[in-house]
N, C-alpha and C positions, 0 to 999 in steps of 0.2 A: 814532059811539063813535069814541073815540082812540086807533090804535096806539100802542101802544110803539114807540118808536126801534128799528133793524136793529140796531143794535152792542148796544143791550142785551137784545133776542131771542138772538140768538147768544149769549152768553155764558150766558144763561138753559137752554138746550140743549146747551153746554158743559159747565156744572156738573152737569145733567143726567144728561150721557153720563160723566163724570167719577165722580159717582154711585155709577151703574150696573158700572161698570168697576171699581170700585173695590170693589165688592160681588162682582163674578163674580172679582175676581182675590185678594180674599178667602178665596172657598170653593175656585177653583182651589188655591191656598195649603193651603189644611186641610186640603184634599183629595188635596193631593202629602206632606203630612207624616203624611197618614194612610196612607198608602201605604208612607211612607216606615217607618214607627214596625211597618205589619205583613212589610215586608218584612225590618226587624230580626228581627223576632219571629222569622221564619220561617227565617232564619238564624239564630238563637242556638237552631232546634229545629231544623236540619239539624246544626250543629257539635255539640249532644247524642246524636245520633242519630248521628253520627260516631263523636262518641268510644264510644257505647257497642257500634257494631258493632264499633270497634275491639277493647275489652274482650272482647267473645264471638269475635271470631276470636285472641286472643290465650289466651283460654280454651280455644276450640277444641280450637288446636292442641298444648297441655297436656295437653288428654286424650287428643286421637291420640298423644302420646308417650308415656302412661301407656299407654293401652292397646296398642301397639307393646311397650313395655316387659313389661308381661302376659302379650302372645303369647308371647314368648320367653321368658320364665318359664314359661309352662305348658307351653311344649315340651320346658322342659330339666326340667319335673318328669313329664311324661309318661313321657321319658328314666332317668330316676332312678327311677322305679315299676317301670315295662319291666324293667332291672335287679335292685331288690328283688325283684321278681316272680319270677326268675329262682333269684333266690340262696335265698329260700325255698324252690323248688323242691330248690335242693342239699342245703341244711337237711334238708329231710325227707327225703331220701331217704339223706341222712349218718345221720339218726337212724332210719331203720329199718336200714342197716347197725349200727348200736353195738348195736342190739338185739341182730342178730344174734350179734357179735360178745361180747357181754356174755355171749352163754347157752354162748358157745364158750372165752372166756378163762377159767375155773377148770381145764376142761381142759390148756390152753395151759399155764399156771401152775404145774400138776401136774408136767406132761413138764418143764420148762423144772426145777422141783427136781430131778428124779429123774436131769436128764442132769449137773447140778452137783453132784449127790452123784456120781455116776458120773466126774467129771472128776477129784473130791479125790484118792478112793480112787486114781486112777490118775496122779498127779501126785507131786511130791515130797510127803512127807511132814511138813513145815512147818509149826507152829499145828496141827495135827492136832485138838486136843482140841477148842479155838477153833471151826475151821470149822466140824468134824459139830456141834458145839450152833446154828451157822447153822444147818443143814441141819435138824436137828429143829427150831428154833424155827419156819424157812419152815413146814413139815410141819405142825405141830400150828397154826398159824391158818388153815389153809385151811378146819379146819372153823368157825371163828371165826365167830360170825355178827353180830358186833356189828363186825368188822372189813367194807371195802368191798370190792370185786373191785376199784377200781382201786389200793385201799392195801396190798391182798395182790401185786399186781402190782409196786406202788413198792418194797414189799419185796425182791420176788425180784430188780429189777432192781438196789438196790443192793448185796444180795448179790453180786453178776456182777461191781459195777464192782468190789465188794474184792479178788475174788480178781484183778481185773485188775488193779488195784495193785500185787497182789504180787507178779509181774512185773517190777517197775520200780523198785526199790525194794535196799536193803541192810539185814539187820537182823539184831541178835543178844538170845537169848532165853535164858535156861535152859531143861533139859529135862530129859528121861532115857534111858538108851539099855541095851539090856543088851549088855555082853558075851561071850565068846570063857567066861566062866565060869557065864555065864546069869542072873547077880545086876542088875536094874536099877541104872546109875549114873547119878549128878547130873555132863551136863555143859553147859559153856558150844555152844551151837548157832550157828551162821553160818550164813544164807540171805544166798543173791546170786541173786535174784531167781527166774527158775525156770533158773538153768544149773547151778547148783551147792547143796550142802547138807550142810556138814562139822559135827563137835563135836572138841573138846577137854576131856578130864578138867579138874576145875579145878585139879591139880597141873601141869596141861600135858607128861605125860607120854607119853598115849595119844593119838591122834589117828584120824578114821575121815571117813567121804564115804560116802553113797547113790548105789549104784548104782543106776538108773533099771533097766537092761536084766535085772540079778539079784532088783531088787526088796529090797535089803539094803541095810545097812550091809557097807563094807569097810573095814580097818585099814588106815591111810597110814603110810608115814615120817614117824617124829617127828623128824626129823634132818630131814629136807630140806623137812616144809610145818611142823612145830610154828611154828616163829615167825613165819613169814606169817600162818599163822590165826590167834595170839595179835595181830599188828598189823591183823588184818582186824579180827579184834571190836573191836580199841581205835579202828579209824574207825567201824565200825557201829554204835561208840557215843555218837559224837562225842569220843571221849576223847583224838584225834591226826589227823592232818592227809592228806589225802585222797593213797592212794598209789599207784603203780602193782607189784603183790604176784604172784607164784607160785605160783598156787592148783590144785587136781585140778578140770578140768572137763572131762566126759565131752563125746567129738564129735559135732554135732548129725546126727540122721537124716532122710531124705528122709521127707515125713509121708508115709499110706494111708488 
């Protein structure tokens, strides 16, 4: 048997080794590529998980912020509820007081009408018929079932306001006065608040004033006061400009 030459044998061995190395290299490269692909897939999953984790973290922070806001809101709501509870207690107490006052108010209204009637009787007798009719109207409404207690009270307070307004104005109106002869005579009345009440006959010859101490009319000197009263009447009727006039005024007294 003839052996191949040594160089040929070495070449054959080299080719065999090279073929085996190439196979191993290809296998190694394939494994490296597979690991690289797996690593890429793992990185992608990690990135996705990181992104999901970031989104969950943002959602958690938002929920936490909403929770803190709700906590503050609920705390304020509790305070409001406590305040409303106290207000309800006050309202219930007020309702109870109103019920008591509603039972007592009719008697109070009646006493107020009596006091107003007495006041008018002691006051200057201006617009006397009108004022007495107002008192009768109020007394008649005391028994009116169709009117509420509040409305009756409002009417009485309105009457008090009217009486109060009388003291701040000057007015002129037609009236009648019994002169010395005893027969009623039509006169022009001049009311100056609650300071003075005077009259002058339509012909301007006779004048008088109410004396609150004597509770009667007293004559005035027409020569001294006639012109002033006539001018005051024109001022009260807006027929002349306001001016300073000399009229009889009763000196004020200390209230007792």
